N, C-alpha and C positions, 0 to 999 in steps of 0.2 A: 091644548098641546099643539105645538107647531109641527109642520110637516118634517122638519129636520129631526126633531125629537122622536117622532114616530118611526122614521127611517133608522135611527140609531137603535131604538128598542127592537125593531123588527130584525135588524141584522144580528143583534145579540141573541135574540130568541132563536133565530135560525141556526146560529152557531151552537147554542146549547142543545137544540133539538138534534143536530147532527152528531154531537158527542154522545147524547143519550141513546140514539138509535144504534150507533156503533157499539156501545156497551151492551145493548139488548141482544144484538146478534152475536157478539163475542162471548157473552156468558150463557147463551142458549136459553133464553126465557121461554120460548115457545115449545121447547122439548121437555121442559120440567113439568111432571104431572102433579106434584104436590103444591097446593095453593100457598102454604106458608113459605116454601122455598121461592116461589114466584115473587112474593112480597119482599123477600130478602134480596133477590136479584134486582128488583125495581129500586129498592133502597140504594143499592150500590150504583145502579145506573144513574140515579139522580145525584148521587154524591160526586161523581166524576165532573160533571159540568159545574156543580156548585163550587168545588175547590178550584177548578181551572179558571172559570170566568169570574167568580167572586174574588179569587186571588189577584187576578189582573186588575180588577176594580180597586181592591184594597191597596195594592202596590202603587197604583196611579194616584190615589189619595195621599199616601205617605210621601211620594215624590213631589206632589203639589205643595205639601207643607214645607218642603225644603230640606228634608232629611238627608237626601243624597247630594246636596249642593257641595258640601265640603269634599266629598269623595270625587266628584267630577272636577272640581277645581284642582284637587291634588294631582289628578292624572294630567291636567293641563300644564302643571309645573314641569313635567318631564319634557314638554315641548320647548322649554327654555334652553335645554341643552342643544337642541337642534338649531335654534335661532337665538344665539346669545346677545345679539345687538338690539333685538326688538324689545320695546318697553311693554311689559305685561301689566294688566290691570290688577289692582289689589282685590282681596276677597270681598271687601265691602262693595267695590264697584261691580264686581262679578255678580254679587247677590242682588244688587239693585237692578242690574240689567236683566237678570233672570226673572225678577218680579214684574218688570214691565212687559216682558214677552210671555207671561204665563197664559196658558190657554184653558186652564181648568182641568178637572179630572174626570174619569169615566164613571160617573154616578150610575148610569144605566147598567153597566156591567156588574157593579156591586149589588144593585137591586135584583137583577136576574139571578145572580149567584145565591142571594139570600132566599129567593123564591124556590130555587132548586133544592137548597138545603132544607127548607121547611117541608117540601114534598118528600125528601129523603127521610126525614124524621117521622113523618106520618106513615110512610111505608114500613119503617122500622117498628113503629108501635103496632101496626097491623100484623107484622111478622111475629111479634111476641104474643099477640092475642090469639092468633089462629093456631 
């Protein structure tokens, strides 16, 4: 793994950890005497970064596939009213230009979100067993 990938994963994990710790203190994990309730709180605290970070990764994958291209092109059409003499590119030209400038999607965010989701499910299973 390159240094750049390690930095991306480290930043994502630190972000997930910050969201997790904020959830732990907001829900009062350390004040809860019951072990089953602690696992329930831990499940919730892992679910927050899973949805947030995993959702960002999933949306970036969807955007990378071109799902939002028509929407962004449609908003650009409104600019024609401001500059009526300017020649605007067709949707095909717009789509080809977007494909050339594609930078990829945030795979590391989706992976980190899935790991947090798995940890949430494990805590949920432990909550139900205790």
